[in-house]
Structure formats: C-alpha cells, structure tokens
C-alpha positions in Angstrom: -10.8 -6.0 20.8 -8.9 -7.0 23.6 -6.5 -9.6 24.0 -8.5 -12.1 26.1 -11.6 -11.5 23.7 -9.0 -12.6 21.0 -7.8 -15.2 21.8 -11.9 -17.0 22.7 -12.4 -15.1 19.0 -9.3 -17.6 18.4 -10.5 -21.4 20.3 -14.4 -20.6 18.6 -13.3 -20.1 15.2 -9.9 -21.8 14.6 -11.3 -21.9 11.3 -12.7 -19.4 10.1 -9.4 -17.2 11.2 -6.7 -19.2 10.3 -8.9 -18.7 6.8 -9.4 -14.9 7.4 -5.4 -14.5 8.8 -4.1 -16.1 5.6 -5.6 -14.4 3.5 -5.2 -10.9 5.3 -0.9 -11.8 5.6 -1.3 -12.9 1.5 -3.0 -10.0 0.1 -1.0 -7.5 2.1 2.2 -9.0 0.7 1.1 -8.5 -2.4 0.0 -4.8 -2.7 3.2 -4.5 -0.7 5.1 -6.0 -3.3 3.0 -4.0 -6.0 3.4 -1.3 -4.9 6.8 -0.8 -3.1 8.6 -3.1 -5.1 6.9 -2.2 -9.1 5.4 0.6 -7.8 7.8 2.6 -6.0 11.2 1.2 -7.5 10.6 0.8 -10.5 12.0 -2.8 -10.8 9.9 -4.4 -14.2 9.9 -8.3 -12.2 10.3 -10.0 -15.7 13.8 -8.9 -15.2 14.1 -9.5 -12.1 13.0 -13.2 -11.5 14.6 -13.0 -8.6 12.0 -10.1 -6.6 9.1 -12.6 -8.1 11.1 -16.7 -6.9 11.2 -13.8 -3.0 7.0 -12.9 -2.2 6.1 -16.4 -3.9 7.9 -18.9 -1.3 7.3 -16.2 1.3 3.4 -15.8 0.3 2.9 -19.8 0.0 4.0 -19.7 3.5 1.2 -17.4 4.8 -0.8 -21.0 5.2 1.3 -22.3 7.6 2.3 -18.8 9.4 -1.7 -18.4 9.4 -1.8 -21.9 11.5 0.9 -21.6 13.5 -0.2 -18.4 15.3 -3.7 -20.6 16.0 -2.3 -23.4 17.2 0.3 -21.8 19.2 -2.9 -19.9 20.5 -5.2 -22.7 21.2 -3.3 -25.7 22.1 0.1 -23.7 23.4 3.6 -23.7 21.7 4.7 -27.6 21.5 1.3 -28.7 19.0 3.0 -25.6 16.7 6.3 -28.7 16.4 3.8 -31.4 16.1 2.0 -29.9 12.9 5.3 -29.0 11.0 6.4 -32.8 11.9 4.4 -34.3 10.3 5.5 -33.2 6.7 8.7 -35.8 7.0 6.9 -38.5 7.5 7.4 -40.7 5.3 7.1 -44.0 6.2 3.6 -44.9 4.7 2.4 -47.8 1.5 4.1 -47.1 -2.1 0.2 -47.0 -2.7 -0.2 -43.5 -1.4 2.3 -42.1 -2.9 1.2 -43.8 -6.0 -1.4 -42.3 -6.0 -0.7 -39.1 -5.2 1.0 -38.7 -8.8 -2.3 -38.8 -9.9 -2.1 -35.2 -11.9 0.1 -35.2 -13.8 -2.1 -38.4 -15.8 -4.9 -35.4 -15.5 -2.2 -33.5 -17.4 -2.1 -35.6 -19.7 -5.8 -36.2 -20.0 -6.5 -32.7 -20.2 -3.7 -32.3 -23.4 -4.8 -35.3 -24.3 -8.8 -33.9 -25.2 -7.7 -30.4 -25.9 -4.8 -31.8 -29.0 -8.7 -34.3 -30.6 -10.7 -31.2 -29.7 -8.8 -29.0 -32.5 -6.9 -26.8 -29.9 -3.6 -25.4 -31.0 -0.2 -27.1 -30.0 0.6 -24.7 -26.5 4.8 -25.1 -28.0 7.7 -26.6 -26.2 8.9 -24.8 -22.4 12.1 -24.5 -23.0 14.3 -26.4 -20.7 17.0 -23.7 -19.0 18.2 -23.3 -15.9 16.0 -21.0 -15.1 12.6 -22.9 -15.9 13.7 -25.5 -14.2 15.0 -23.9 -11.1 11.1 -22.9 -11.4 9.3 -25.8 -11.8 11.7 -28.1 -9.4 13.7 -25.6 -6.1 11.0 -22.9 -6.2 8.2 -24.7 -7.3 9.1 -27.3 -3.9 9.5 -24.2 -1.3 6.0 -22.7 -2.0 2.9 -24.5 -1.8 3.9 -28.1 -1.6 5.7 -27.7 1.5 3.9 -23.8 2.5 0.7 -24.4 2.2 0.1 -27.9 2.6 0.7 -27.1 7.3 -2.1 -25.1 6.7 -4.2 -26.2 4.3 -4.9 -30.0 5.2 -2.8 -30.2 8.0 -5.2 -28.2 9.6 -7.7 -26.8 8.6 -8.8 -29.9 6.5 -9.0 -31.8 10.2 -10.9 -29.4 11.8 -13.2 -29.2 9.1 -13.7 -33.8 9.3 -14.8 -33.6 12.8 -18.0 -31.2 11.2 -18.6 -32.4 8.1 -18.6 -35.6 5.6 -15.1 -36.2 3.7 -16.7 -34.8 0.4 -18.3 -31.3 2.0 -15.2 -31.0 3.7 -13.9 -31.5 0.6 -16.0 -28.9 -0.9 -15.5 -26.5 1.4 -11.5 -26.4 2.4 -11.6 -26.6 -1.8 -13.4 -23.3 -2.5 -11.5 -21.4 0.2 -8.0 -22.7 -0.6 -9.6 -20.6 -4.4 -10.8 -18.2 -3.1 -7.4 -18.2 -1.5 -6.0 -17.1 -4.7 -8.1 -13.5 -5.3 -5.1 -11.6 -5.5 -3.4 -13.3 -8.3 -6.6 -13.1 -11.0 -7.2 -9.7 -9.8 -3.6 -9.0 -10.5 -1.4 -12.5 -11.8 -3.9 -12.5 -14.5 -3.8 -10.7 -17.7 -7.0 -10.6 -17.5 -10.5 -7.9 -17.1 -14.3 -7.8 -18.0 -15.7 -11.5 -19.3 -12.0 -13.7 -19.9 -11.8 -13.5 -15.9 -15.0 -14.2 -15.0 -14.1 -17.4 -17.1 -10.5 -17.9 -15.2 -11.7 -17.9 -12.6 -14.9 -20.1 -13.3 -11.5 -22.8 -14.5 -9.5 -21.8 -11.6 -12.1 -22.9 -8.8 -13.3 -26.1 -10.7 -10.0 -27.0 -11.3 -8.5 -26.8 -7.2 -11.4 -27.3 -5.8 -11.8 -31.1 -7.3 -7.9 -31.6 -6.8 -8.0 -31.1 -3.4 -11.1 -33.5 -3.0 -8.6 -36.4 -4.5 -6.1 -35.0 -1.4 -8.8 -35.4 1.1 -9.3 -39.0 -0.7 -5.5 -39.8 0.1 -6.0 -37.5 4.1 -8.4 -39.7 4.2 -5.9 -43.0 4.5 -2.8 -41.6 5.8 -4.0 -38.6 7.7 -0.7 -38.3 10.3 1.5 -37.8 7.4 1.0 -34.4 5.1 4.1 -35.7 2.6 1.6 -37.6 0.0 -0.2 -33.8 0.3 3.3 -32.0 -0.6 3.5 -34.5 -3.7 0.4 -34.8 -5.1 0.5 -30.6 -4.8 3.6 -30.7 -6.3 3.4 -32.9 -9.2 -0.2 -31.0 -10.2 1.8 -27.7 -9.7 4.9 -28.7 -11.9 2.8 -30.5 -14.6 0.9 -27.8 -14.9 3.3 -25.1 -15.7 5.2 -27.1 -17.6 3.1 -28.2 -20.4 1.9 -24.9 -20.4 3.7 -22.6 -18.8 1.6 -19.8 -17.2 -1.3 -22.4 -16.2 -1.8 -20.8 -13.1 -1.2 -17.3 -13.3 0.0 -14.7 -15.6 -1.3 -15.8 -19.5 -2.7 -19.0 -18.8 -4.2 -20.0 -21.9 -7.9 -20.8 -21.1 -9.1 -23.3 -23.5 -6.7 -25.7 -22.2 -7.3 -24.7 -18.3 -10.9 -25.6 -19.3 -9.3 -29.3 -20.4 -7.6 -29.4 -17.0 -10.5 -28.4 -15.0 -12.9 -30.7 -17.2 -10.4 -33.2 -16.7 -9.8 -32.7 -13.1 -13.7 -33.2 -12.9 -14.1 -36.5 -14.1 -11.6 -38.3 -12.1 -12.7 -36.8 -8.2 -16.1 -38.1 -9.6 -14.8 -41.7 -10.8 -12.3 -42.1 -7.2 -15.2 -40.8 -5.0 -17.9 -43.2 -6.5 -15.3 -46.1 -6.0 -14.5 -44.3 -2.7 -18.9 -44.5 -2.3 -18.4 -48.5 -2.8 -15.4 -48.9 -0.3 -17.0 -50.6 3.5 -18.2 -47.7 5.9 -15.7 -47.1 8.1 -12.5 -48.8 5.9 -10.6 -45.4 5.5 -10.0 -45.4 9.6 -9.4 -48.7 9.6 -6.5 -48.2 6.7 -4.9 -45.3 8.3 -4.9 -47.7 11.5 -3.3 -50.5 10.9 -1.7 -48.7 7.6 -3.5 -49.9 4.8 
C-alpha cells in the first residue's frame, strides 16, 4: 500500500484506522514486554513493580498516540494540539464533575449487594506507599489521561456523527472493552470457562461505564476533564475496594455484582435521558447547563 493509499484509507475510515492502530500498538507492547523483560531477562514483575508501571503507562497512551497520528494525517498538526487541549478545559458546571463521581457509588452498591447476598469479605487493602502510588499517581497517568483523548476525544465524536448516542456508546464500549484482549489472555490468570465469564463481566462493566461517559459527554463535549475524572474514580474505586478487579486475580462473584450495578445505573440514567426534551443536550452544551 502506497503512502497516498494509506492516507486515503485514514481519511475514509478514521475510526477504524484509529482502532486497528491502537490495538496493534498496545498488544505489541505487551507481547514485547512479556517476551523480552519477563522471558529473556527473567524479570519478575511482582518483585519489580516499576516494570509494570512503565509498561502500563506506555500502553495506556497508545489510544492517544493513535488518535494523534490519524488526526495529523487527516486534519493537520494544528488539530493534534486541539485534541489534547480538551484535557485541560476545567471551567465547567460543577454538576458534571459531581456526575463523574457516580462510579464510586456504583462500586459501593456492588459491594453492598455482594455482601448482602452472602459474599465473603474481601479483606482490607494494605495502604502502603506503593499501593497509594499505584492508586493515585499511576492510575492518573494511565487510562484517565492516556486513553481519553483517543476514546472520548477522537472516536466518540466521530461515532456520534453516524449513530445515535446510545448506539455510539454501545459500539465504542465494545471497542474499548476488546482493546483489553491481550490483558485478558495474559494478566487475568484465568482459562477456559472461567476466562469467558471474566471477559463477559469485564465487557458488561466497561460498556455500561462508557454509556455513563457518553451521557456526560453530550452535555460538555468541549472538555475531556469529566471523562478523566470518571475514568479515574472508576479505576480507583474498583482497585481500592477489591484489588485486582480489573486484571490479575479478579474476584469473579464480586466483579459480577459490579457489572450488574453498572447496568442498573446506566439503565436509570438513559431512561431519564430519554425523557429530556429533544435537543436538550445540544442546548445544554451551548449555554453551559
């Protein structure tokens, strides 16, 4: 394929190009980490957590890197700066920042349901420096800031040009979920039927979380700050309550309750959204409401 043909493909299929590029970059990075660092150099990631931090941060920025490449090729270098500038547009109505904290309540609801159903206590998280560093600093530098310019900054607005908000949310949620494929296969620790259950619970959780993000995005489309907040509090809350929920050692029964809680909250939000007058989201964005 010539350079002109590649550029033409990017122009005609920007979201598909972005997604294929993002998956290729991310999966290749994980494969190289496993083959070189773990395989050839015999580094134990559990004994050297900094190696995991590095590959996690780098991997999380692959969606943004992919978005920047497609935007530069299709719109020019000036548009790339605009893509990332939306990360630091903080002046928004406070209620959308409050709405971004919903995942903390969903996590609490999942834990409550799990315990009331007779689920065993998960135990407490030892809040050492390493734990706090991972929960705060590493978490902020990974998905919340590394992924959002790609998923919600680049892909979502283009999907909304073609689909309804609900359909765009479902499509992007599935794309976002299956981007984690290599993590499921390598880091979950599961195989066979158990792995399939884990993938189902993970996918339901991510898709419904994305629907909540789409609901907020419709009201404040010019800023990615609420997307960063909701992504951060989701990762923070899930990992604080039951470490490993999003990766190695996830507790499937509790993760199932998390998926169910997100489905419940997403359905409530979208039912209320459907009762809003037509064009409300566009007017709300225009007038800052």
